[in-house]
C-alpha positions as CSV (number, residue, x, y, z in Angstrom):
1,M,91.6,94.5,148.9
2,A,91.7,94.1,152.6
3,F,93.4,97.3,153.0
4,Y,90.8,98.9,150.8
5,R,87.9,97.4,152.6
6,R,89.1,98.7,155.9
7,L,89.8,102.1,154.4
8,N,86.3,102.2,152.9
9,N,84.7,101.0,156.0
10,R,86.5,103.8,158.0
11,F,85.5,106.4,155.5
12,M,81.8,105.3,155.6
13,Q,81.9,105.5,159.5
14,M,83.0,109.3,159.3
15,K,80.8,112.0,160.2
16,M,78.9,113.9,157.2
17,R,81.1,117.0,157.9
18,T,84.3,115.3,158.0
19,K,83.3,113.5,154.6
20,L,82.6,117.0,153.2
21,I,85.7,118.4,154.2
22,L,87.8,115.5,152.8
23,F,85.8,116.1,149.7
24,F,86.0,120.0,149.3
25,V,89.6,120.5,150.1
26,P,91.0,118.1,147.3
27,L,88.3,119.5,144.8
28,I,89.8,123.0,145.3
29,T,93.4,122.3,145.8
30,I,93.9,119.4,143.3
31,P,92.7,121.8,140.3
32,S,95.0,124.5,141.7
33,F,98.0,122.4,141.6
34,I,97.2,120.9,138.3
35,T,96.6,124.4,136.8
36,G,100.1,125.5,138.4
37,Y,101.8,122.5,137.0
38,I,100.3,123.2,133.6
39,S,101.1,126.7,133.8
40,Y,104.8,125.9,134.7
41,Q,105.1,123.7,131.9
42,A,103.4,126.0,129.5
43,S,105.8,128.7,130.4
44,T,108.9,126.2,130.2
45,N,107.5,125.4,126.7
46,I,107.3,128.9,125.6
47,I,110.7,129.7,127.0
48,V,112.4,126.8,125.1
49,D,110.4,127.5,121.8
50,N,111.7,131.3,122.0
51,A,115.0,130.0,122.6
52,R,115.0,127.6,119.7
53,E,114.1,130.6,117.5
54,G,116.8,132.9,118.9
55,I,119.4,130.2,118.9
56,E,118.8,129.2,115.4
57,E,118.7,132.7,114.1
58,I,122.0,133.6,115.9
59,V,123.6,130.4,114.4
60,R,122.4,131.2,110.9
61,K,123.6,134.8,111.2
62,N,127.0,133.8,112.2
63,N,127.1,131.5,109.4
64,T,126.0,134.0,107.0
65,V,128.9,136.3,108.0
66,T,131.5,133.4,107.8
67,D,130.1,132.1,104.5
68,I,130.5,135.8,103.0
69,F,134.2,135.8,104.0
70,F,134.9,132.4,102.8
71,K,133.1,133.1,99.5
72,H,135.5,136.2,99.1
73,I,138.4,134.0,99.9
74,E,137.2,131.3,97.4
75,E,136.6,134.2,94.7
76,R,140.2,135.4,95.2
77,T,141.6,131.9,94.7
78,I,139.7,131.9,91.5
79,A,141.1,135.2,90.6
80,L,144.6,134.2,91.3
81,I,144.4,131.3,88.9
82,S,144.0,134.1,86.0
83,D,146.9,136.3,87.3
84,P,149.5,136.8,84.5
85,D,152.4,137.3,87.0
86,L,151.7,134.1,88.8
87,F,151.5,132.5,85.4
88,A,154.8,134.0,84.4
89,L,156.5,133.3,87.8
90,F,156.0,129.5,87.5
91,N,156.1,129.1,83.7
92,R,159.8,128.1,83.7
93,P,162.0,125.4,84.6
94,R,162.6,124.3,88.3
95,P,164.9,126.7,90.0
96,Q,168.5,125.4,90.2
97,S,170.0,127.8,93.0
98,D,169.2,129.4,96.3
99,L,169.1,132.9,94.8
100,E,166.6,131.9,92.1
101,L,164.3,130.5,94.9
102,V,164.5,133.6,97.1
103,Q,163.9,135.7,94.0
104,M,160.8,133.4,93.0
105,D,159.7,133.7,96.9
106,R,159.6,137.4,96.9
107,K,157.7,137.7,93.6
108,A,155.0,135.0,95.1
109,S,155.1,136.9,98.2
110,A,154.0,140.0,96.4
111,I,151.3,138.3,94.4
112,L,149.9,136.8,97.6
113,N,150.1,140.0,99.4
114,Q,148.0,141.6,96.5
115,Y,145.2,139.0,97.0
116,F,145.4,138.2,100.7
117,G,147.3,140.9,102.1
118,Q,144.4,143.0,103.3
119,D,142.5,140.0,105.2
120,Q,143.3,140.5,109.0
121,D,141.8,137.2,109.8
122,L,144.2,134.9,107.7
123,Y,146.9,133.3,109.4
124,T,149.4,132.3,106.4
125,A,148.9,132.1,102.7
126,Q,151.4,130.2,100.7
127,L,152.1,128.5,97.4
128,V,153.7,125.0,98.0
129,T,155.5,123.0,95.5
130,S,157.8,119.9,96.2
131,Y,160.8,122.0,96.1
132,F,159.7,124.9,97.9
133,S,157.0,126.8,100.1
134,F,156.6,130.1,98.3
135,G,155.5,133.2,100.7
136,S,157.4,132.1,103.6
137,G,158.9,135.3,104.1
138,S,157.4,137.9,106.6
139,G,155.5,139.8,103.9
140,P,152.8,142.3,104.7
141,Y,149.9,139.9,103.7
142,T,150.2,138.4,107.4
143,T,150.0,140.4,110.5
144,T,150.7,137.2,112.6
145,S,153.9,136.9,114.4
146,P,155.5,134.5,114.9
147,F,154.9,133.1,111.3
148,V,154.8,129.2,110.7
149,S,155.9,128.3,107.3
150,V,154.6,125.0,106.0
151,S,157.5,122.5,105.1
152,H,157.2,121.6,101.5
153,E,158.8,118.1,102.1
154,G,156.2,117.3,105.0
155,F,153.4,118.7,102.9
156,V,153.9,116.6,99.5
157,R,153.7,113.7,101.8
158,S,150.7,114.7,103.8
159,S,147.1,113.7,103.6
160,V,146.2,117.3,102.8
161,Y,148.4,117.2,99.6
162,K,146.7,114.2,98.4
163,E,143.0,115.2,98.9
164,V,143.9,118.4,97.0
165,L,145.3,116.4,93.9
166,E,142.1,114.3,94.1
167,R,139.8,117.4,93.8
168,Q,141.8,118.5,90.6
169,G,141.6,122.2,91.3
170,S,138.5,122.6,93.4
171,L,138.8,124.4,96.8
172,V,139.3,122.1,99.5
173,W,138.7,123.0,103.0
174,I,140.4,121.0,105.9
175,P,139.1,120.9,109.5
176,T,141.5,122.2,112.1
177,Y,144.7,120.0,112.5
178,D,148.2,120.3,113.9
179,L,150.0,121.6,111.0
180,T,153.6,120.8,112.8
181,R,152.4,117.1,113.0
182,A,150.6,117.0,109.8
183,Y,153.8,118.2,107.8
184,N,156.3,116.3,110.0
185,Q,158.0,119.6,111.5
186,S,159.2,117.9,114.7
187,Q,161.2,120.8,115.6
188,L,158.0,122.9,116.2
189,Y,155.8,120.2,118.3
190,E,156.3,122.3,121.4
191,M,154.9,125.7,120.0
192,D,152.1,127.2,121.4
193,P,148.9,125.3,120.2
194,K,147.4,128.5,119.1
195,L,150.1,128.9,116.4
196,R,150.1,125.3,115.1
197,L,146.4,124.5,115.4
198,V,144.8,125.8,112.1
199,F,142.2,125.0,109.5
200,S,142.9,125.6,106.1
201,G,141.6,126.3,102.5
202,A,143.6,124.5,99.7
203,R,143.3,124.5,95.9
204,L,145.6,123.3,93.1
205,I,146.6,126.1,91.1
206,N,146.1,125.4,87.2
207,S,147.0,128.9,85.9
208,S,145.0,130.0,82.8
209,P,145.5,133.9,82.2
210,I,144.0,135.8,79.1
211,M,146.7,137.8,77.6
212,D,146.2,139.9,74.5
213,G,143.0,137.9,74.1
214,V,144.9,134.6,73.9
215,S,144.4,132.1,76.8
216,Y,147.6,130.5,78.2
217,T,148.2,127.4,80.3
218,W,151.3,125.8,81.8
219,P,152.9,123.1,80.0
220,R,153.0,119.6,81.5
221,T,156.5,120.0,82.7
222,V,155.4,122.7,85.0
223,E,154.4,121.6,88.6
224,R,151.3,123.2,89.6
225,P,151.7,124.8,93.1
226,V,149.0,124.3,95.6
227,L,147.6,127.4,97.3
228,L,147.4,126.8,101.2
229,I,145.4,129.3,103.1
230,N,145.6,128.9,106.9
231,F,143.1,130.1,109.5
232,K,143.9,130.1,113.3
233,E,141.2,128.1,115.2
234,D,140.1,131.2,117.3
235,F,138.8,132.9,113.7
236,Y,135.2,131.6,114.8
237,S,135.4,132.8,118.6
238,K,135.8,136.3,117.4
239,L,132.6,136.3,115.5
240,V,130.5,134.7,118.4
241,E,131.9,136.6,121.4
242,Q,129.1,139.2,121.1
243,S,126.3,136.3,120.4
244,L,126.9,134.6,123.9
245,T,124.2,136.0,126.0
246,I,123.3,132.9,128.0
247,D,125.8,131.7,130.8
248,D,127.8,128.3,129.8
249,T,126.6,128.5,126.4
250,Y,129.3,127.8,123.7
251,F,129.7,127.5,120.0
252,Y,131.8,125.0,118.0
253,V,132.1,124.0,114.4
254,V,132.1,120.5,113.2
255,S,132.6,119.0,109.8
256,K,130.1,116.5,108.3
257,D,132.6,113.5,109.3
258,G,132.6,114.8,113.0
259,L,135.9,116.4,113.3
260,I,135.8,119.6,115.3
261,V,136.9,122.7,113.6
262,T,136.7,125.0,116.6
263,H,135.7,124.4,120.2
264,P,136.1,126.2,123.7
265,D,138.0,123.1,124.8
266,V,141.3,123.0,122.9
267,S,141.9,119.5,123.6
268,R,139.0,118.5,121.3
269,L,140.3,120.3,118.2
270,G,140.8,118.2,115.3
271,A,139.2,115.4,117.1
272,L,136.1,113.3,116.4
273,D,132.9,115.0,118.1
274,P,132.3,112.7,121.0
275,N,128.6,113.7,121.4
276,G,128.0,112.0,117.8
277,W,125.4,114.5,116.9
278,F,126.8,114.7,113.4
279,K,125.2,111.3,113.1
280,T,121.8,111.8,114.4
281,E,120.9,115.6,114.7
282,F,122.1,117.1,111.5
283,A,119.9,115.4,108.8
284,S,118.7,118.9,107.7
285,D,120.7,121.9,107.0
286,Y,119.7,124.0,109.9
287,G,117.5,123.4,113.0
288,T,117.4,122.8,116.8
289,S,117.2,119.8,119.1
290,L,116.8,119.0,122.6
291,V,119.6,116.4,123.4
292,K,121.8,115.1,126.2
293,E,125.4,116.1,126.7
294,N,127.2,114.2,129.6
295,G,123.8,113.3,131.1
296,S,122.4,116.7,131.2
297,D,119.7,118.3,128.9
298,V,121.1,120.9,126.3
299,L,119.5,122.7,123.4
300,I,121.3,122.9,120.4
301,G,121.1,125.1,117.3
302,Y,122.9,124.3,114.2
303,D,123.3,125.6,110.6
304,T,125.4,124.2,107.7
305,S,127.8,126.6,105.8
306,K,126.9,126.7,102.2
307,V,130.8,127.2,101.3
308,T,132.6,124.8,103.6
309,G,129.9,122.2,104.3
310,W,130.7,122.5,108.1
311,V,128.0,122.8,110.7
312,T,128.2,125.7,113.4
313,V,126.5,124.6,116.6
314,A,125.3,126.5,119.5
315,V,124.9,124.6,122.7
316,V,122.6,126.0,125.5
317,P,122.4,124.2,129.0
318,Y,118.5,123.7,129.4
319,K,118.9,124.6,133.2
320,Q,120.1,128.0,132.0
321,L,117.0,128.4,129.8
322,I,114.7,127.9,132.9
323,R,116.9,129.4,135.5
324,N,114.2,131.8,136.3
325,M,111.6,129.1,136.3
326,P,112.3,128.1,140.2
327,T,110.8,131.4,141.0
328,V,107.7,130.6,139.0
329,R,107.5,127.2,140.7
330,Y,108.1,128.6,144.4
331,M,105.2,131.1,143.3
332,D,103.0,128.4,142.1
333,L,103.5,126.6,145.4
334,V,102.6,129.5,147.4
335,A,99.6,130.0,145.7
336,G,98.6,126.4,146.1
337,A,99.3,126.5,149.8
338,A,97.2,129.7,150.0
339,M,94.5,127.8,148.0
340,T,94.7,125.0,150.3
341,V,94.2,127.0,153.2
342,L,91.4,128.9,151.6
343,A,89.8,125.5,150.7
344,I,90.1,124.1,154.3
345,F,88.3,127.2,155.6
346,I,85.6,127.1,152.8
347,A,85.1,123.5,153.3
348,F,84.5,124.2,157.1
349,M,82.0,126.9,156.2
350,I,80.1,124.9,153.5
351,S,80.0,121.7,155.5
352,D,78.6,123.5,158.5
353,W,76.1,125.2,156.5
354,L,75.1,121.9,154.9
355,T,75.3,119.8,157.9
356,K,73.3,122.2,160.3
357,P,69.8,121.0,159.1
358,I,71.1,117.4,159.4
359,K,72.0,118.1,163.1
360,R,68.7,119.4,163.9
361,L,67.0,116.4,162.2
362,L,69.3,113.9,164.2
363,V,68.2,115.6,167.7
364,A,64.5,115.4,166.7
365,I,64.9,111.7,165.5
366,Q,66.7,110.9,168.8
367,L,63.8,112.5,170.9
368,T,61.4,110.6,168.5
369,G,63.3,107.5,169.3
370,S,62.8,108.1,173.1
371,G,59.2,108.3,172.5
372,D,58.4,111.9,172.2
373,F,56.3,112.1,168.9
374,N,55.6,115.6,169.5
375,T,58.6,116.7,168.2
376,K,58.5,119.3,165.5
377,I,61.4,120.8,163.6
378,T,61.2,124.5,162.6
379,D,61.7,124.7,158.9
380,H,64.0,127.5,157.8
381,S,65.9,125.2,155.2
382,Q,66.6,125.2,151.5
383,F,64.3,123.1,149.2
384,E,66.0,119.7,149.7
385,F,66.1,119.7,153.6
386,H,62.7,121.6,153.4
387,I,61.1,118.6,152.1
388,L,62.9,116.2,154.5
389,I,62.1,118.0,157.4
390,K,58.4,118.4,156.2
391,K,58.2,114.8,155.7
392,F,59.8,114.1,159.1
393,N,56.9,116.1,160.7
394,Q,54.3,114.5,158.8
395,M,55.7,111.2,159.8
396,N,55.6,112.1,163.4
397,G,52.1,113.4,163.1
398,R,51.2,110.1,161.2
399,I,53.0,108.0,163.9
400,Q,50.8,109.6,166.4
401,E,47.6,109.1,164.6
402,L,48.6,105.5,164.1
403,I,49.0,105.0,167.8
404,K,45.7,106.4,168.1
405,E,44.4,104.0,165.7
406,N,46.1,101.1,167.1
407,Y,44.8,101.7,170.6
408,E,41.3,101.9,169.1
409,S,41.8,98.8,166.7
410,R,43.0,96.7,169.8
411,L,39.8,97.8,171.6
412,R,37.6,96.8,168.6
413,E,39.5,93.3,168.5
414,K,38.8,92.8,172.1
415,E,35.2,93.3,171.2
416,A,35.3,91.2,167.9
417,E,37.0,88.2,169.8
418,I,34.0,88.5,172.4
419,M,31.4,88.5,169.4
420,A,33.3,85.7,167.6
421,L,33.0,83.5,170.8
422,N,29.2,84.2,170.7
423,L,28.9,83.7,167.0
424,Q,30.8,80.2,167.1
425,L,27.6,78.7,168.4
426,N,25.2,80.2,165.7
427,P,26.6,78.1,162.7
428,H,26.1,74.7,164.4
429,F,22.6,75.8,165.6
430,L,21.8,76.6,162.0
431,Y,23.2,73.3,160.6
432,N,21.1,71.5,163.2
433,T,18.0,73.5,162.4
434,L,18.6,72.9,158.5
435,N,19.0,69.1,159.2
436,I,15.9,68.9,161.3
437,M,14.0,70.8,158.4
438,N,15.3,68.1,155.9
439,W,14.3,65.2,157.9
440,M,10.6,66.9,158.2
441,A,10.6,67.2,154.4
442,I,11.8,63.7,153.9
443,D,9.1,62.6,156.4
444,R,6.3,64.4,154.3
445,D,7.9,62.9,151.0
446,D,8.6,66.5,149.8
447,K,11.8,65.7,147.8
448,E,12.2,69.1,146.3
449,M,12.0,70.9,149.5
450,S,14.7,68.3,150.9
451,K,16.8,69.3,148.0
452,M,16.6,72.9,148.4
453,I,17.4,72.4,152.4
454,V,20.6,70.3,151.4
455,S,21.6,73.1,148.6
456,L,21.2,75.9,151.3
457,S,23.1,73.8,153.8
458,T,26.0,73.1,151.5
459,M,26.1,76.9,150.5
460,L,26.3,78.0,154.2
461,Q,29.0,75.6,154.9
462,F,31.2,76.6,152.0
463,T,30.6,80.3,152.7
464,V,31.2,79.9,156.5
465,N,34.3,77.5,156.4
466,N,36.1,78.8,153.3
467,K,37.8,82.2,154.1
468,Q,40.0,82.2,151.0
469,E,39.7,84.8,148.1
470,I,40.8,81.9,145.7
471,V,38.8,78.5,145.5
472,T,39.0,75.5,143.2
473,L,36.7,75.6,140.3
474,R,35.2,72.3,141.4
475,D,34.1,73.7,144.7
476,D,32.9,77.1,143.1
477,L,30.8,75.2,140.4
478,D,29.4,73.0,143.2
479,W,28.3,76.2,145.1
480,L,26.8,77.6,142.0
481,R,24.9,74.5,141.3
482,S,23.1,74.6,144.7
483,Y,22.4,78.3,144.3
484,T,20.9,77.8,140.9
485,H,18.9,74.8,142.1
486,I,17.4,77.1,144.8
487,M,16.5,79.9,142.4
488,E,15.2,77.5,139.7
489,N,12.8,76.3,142.7
490,R,12.0,80.0,143.6
491,Y,11.2,81.0,140.0
492,S,9.5,77.8,139.3
493,G,8.9,77.4,135.4
494,V,10.4,81.1,134.7
495,F,14.0,79.7,133.5
496,T,16.0,76.5,133.5
497,V,20.0,76.4,134.0
498,V,22.2,74.5,131.7
499,Y,25.8,73.6,132.6
500,D,28.4,72.9,129.8
501,V,31.6,72.8,131.8
502,D,32.7,69.2,131.3
503,G,36.3,68.6,130.6
504,L,37.5,71.8,132.8
505,P,40.4,70.9,135.3
506,G,38.3,71.0,138.6
507,E,41.6,71.7,140.6
508,C,42.3,74.9,139.0
509,K,42.1,78.2,141.0
510,V,39.5,80.7,140.3
511,P,38.0,83.7,142.3
512,K,35.5,82.6,144.9
513,L,31.8,83.1,143.7
514,F,33.0,85.1,140.3
515,L,30.1,83.8,138.3
516,Q,27.2,84.0,141.0
517,P,26.8,87.7,140.5
518,I,26.5,87.3,136.7
519,V,23.9,84.4,137.1
520,E,22.0,86.4,139.7
521,N,22.1,89.6,137.5
522,A,20.5,87.5,134.5
523,I,17.8,86.1,136.9
524,I,16.8,89.6,138.4
525,H,17.0,91.7,135.5
526,G,16.8,89.3,132.5
527,F,13.7,87.6,133.4
528,E,11.7,90.3,135.4
529,A,8.9,90.4,133.1
530,Q,9.2,86.9,131.5
531,G,6.7,84.2,132.3
532,D,8.4,81.0,131.3
533,G,10.8,79.5,128.6
534,G,14.0,81.4,130.0
535,I,17.2,79.6,129.7
536,I,20.6,80.5,131.5
537,R,23.6,78.6,129.7
538,I,26.9,78.5,131.8
539,T,29.6,77.1,129.4
540,G,33.4,76.7,130.0
541,S,36.4,76.0,127.8
542,S,40.2,76.1,128.2
543,D,43.1,76.3,125.8
544,G,45.6,75.2,128.3
545,K,46.7,78.8,129.2
546,R,43.3,80.5,129.8
547,L,39.8,79.7,131.1
548,R,36.9,81.3,129.3
549,F,33.3,81.2,130.9
550,M,30.3,82.4,129.0
551,V,26.9,83.2,131.1
552,S,24.3,83.6,128.3
553,D,20.5,84.1,128.6
554,N,17.5,84.6,126.3
555,G,16.0,87.5,128.6
556,K,14.9,90.8,127.7
557,G,18.6,92.1,126.7
558,M,19.9,95.6,127.0
559,S,20.5,98.6,124.8
560,A,24.0,99.6,123.9
561,P,23.9,102.7,126.2
562,Q,22.7,100.2,129.0
563,V,25.8,97.8,128.1
564,D,28.2,101.0,128.4
565,S,26.9,102.1,131.6
566,L,26.6,98.6,133.1
567,L,30.2,98.7,134.5
568,A,30.1,102.5,135.6
569,P,30.8,102.8,139.3
570,E,28.3,105.3,139.7
571,R,25.3,102.9,138.5
572,T,23.4,101.0,141.0
573,R,22.2,98.5,138.3
574,G,24.6,95.5,137.8
575,I,26.6,96.3,141.2
576,G,27.6,92.6,141.3
577,I,29.1,92.5,137.9
578,Q,31.0,95.5,138.7
579,N,32.4,94.0,141.7
580,V,33.4,91.0,139.7
581,A,35.2,93.2,137.0
582,K,37.0,94.8,139.9
583,R,38.2,91.7,141.6
584,I,39.3,90.2,138.0
585,G,41.4,93.3,137.6
586,L,43.0,93.2,141.1
587,L,43.8,89.5,140.8
588,Y,45.0,89.3,137.2
589,G,45.5,92.8,135.9
590,D,45.4,92.8,131.9
591,S,45.5,89.1,131.8
592,G,41.9,88.8,132.9
593,K,38.7,90.6,131.4
594,L,35.0,90.7,131.7
595,D,33.0,91.7,128.4
596,V,29.2,92.2,128.1
597,T,27.3,91.9,124.8
598,S,23.5,92.4,124.6
599,V,20.7,92.8,122.2
600,E,17.3,94.0,123.1
601,S,14.6,91.3,123.3
602,E,17.2,88.6,122.4
603,G,19.4,88.1,125.5
604,T,22.6,89.1,127.2
605,V,26.2,87.2,127.0
606,V,28.8,87.9,129.7
607,E,32.2,86.5,129.0
608,V,34.8,86.0,131.5
609,T,38.5,85.4,130.8
610,I,41.0,84.4,133.3
611,P,44.6,82.7,133.3
612,L,44.5,79.2,134.0
613,R,46.3,78.6,137.3
614,R,46.8,75.6,139.5
């Protein structure tokens, strides 16, 4: 927090132009870099999406080709089951001499050549029994040399043979394995791996040809041979050579159990796939995934064979997909740098344009601060600065006027002080004079005159000594009683004043002399043509929150238009009431009010309501 405060204080102390530059540069450059980053990511995603589609299409096309081939192989194995020559060849007791075996081998080779001899992609095709492997000669059904014949002793003891028997005549596809070790042919262990690493298709042959409309089957005493078709591991590589258009891309085939059928790394053939993708990625029959291989990102596309059930996988290094993207990134960086330079230039231009009026204003303020109030700024600014400069010029002009007024006011104050010194003697002189008049009235036994003089003296003291706008209700009512006493004697017999204000809190605050103008208006205008019998009633009440006063008279009253115009500012009649209404409005706002109701020939009621304040 302390570091943030220091940073904030330092920023606040910077010049306006520096702040604008610091604001505009990020404002322009940050969106530029963000746009570049988004563009880079979008381009990368497009490339990867296109690669996904392309790789998936290639893998599925390759699988379609291999499925067509394997389907033809499967169809030929089915056709072989119905072959009459094969049925006749094995529909006999087991051969007892080598000559018989050789003769059978030649016939078996001819039959196999008939079905598989034209397929250049086959490595070997043999019919294997517990007593001999038929088709082990160098017949024309194979073009591969040297030819590796499967040992019949090793075969019948192998897991391949067991799996074939379990499938009871269905075609079984065996992932890549070392046939010399699978069939215990130790004399061939050192042979070239390309000749001993094969994957196979095998089927137990239950021959059932139809001859002359009759279906035949071998008796139980005839041992069913196993058709074993071997393919070299490089069978797949021949198909995909033309598909590899991206550097470091490779294909491999893996069984659903994770055994590798074909792979560029020969050491992995027949082994469990170390990537483990067969467990996590091949839930569907085909698709693509972005995964890790040896810590690096790779894109894989896969498709499952409908014949073998094996999965063909294409592996593309992610970095090869985006190998051209560094150029795009470099171009984005160059564009970002150019935008930064442009942003700095624009920031300087805009900040100079915006701060120039402020600089002129600062110079003018400094001159004003030094006492030169005649300073005026030439106004050529835009709207906001136009108002600011206009107000500054007006302020300087107003300051000059105030200085002049202040000077003149001080002169008047001096004159007033001198007059006040003179007037301080006047109230004392008046009090003494009224006191002398009071004693003269007492000497003459004129009690009414004495009371009037005392009332006048009381009013004079209250008016002179009390300079406050707000006074206590008690003092104001005392003054009002003195006033009405004098007026009752002045208009002797014309009216009387009745007070009903008992119970009101005398210490509460009210506007000074707020009832006197109302009473005066009733005396002057209400009873101007009346000879006697007039009554002015002054009543007051309180509900704990408000004070309510009513001044009513039984004078001549007013018409409705006269009541409406009573408080109008342009009217001269009722000017005292207008003054009271204004004072109440200024002091209390909407909480105070003055209402007038009147009936001609019956009288007038003025009601004043103000908040109760102590």
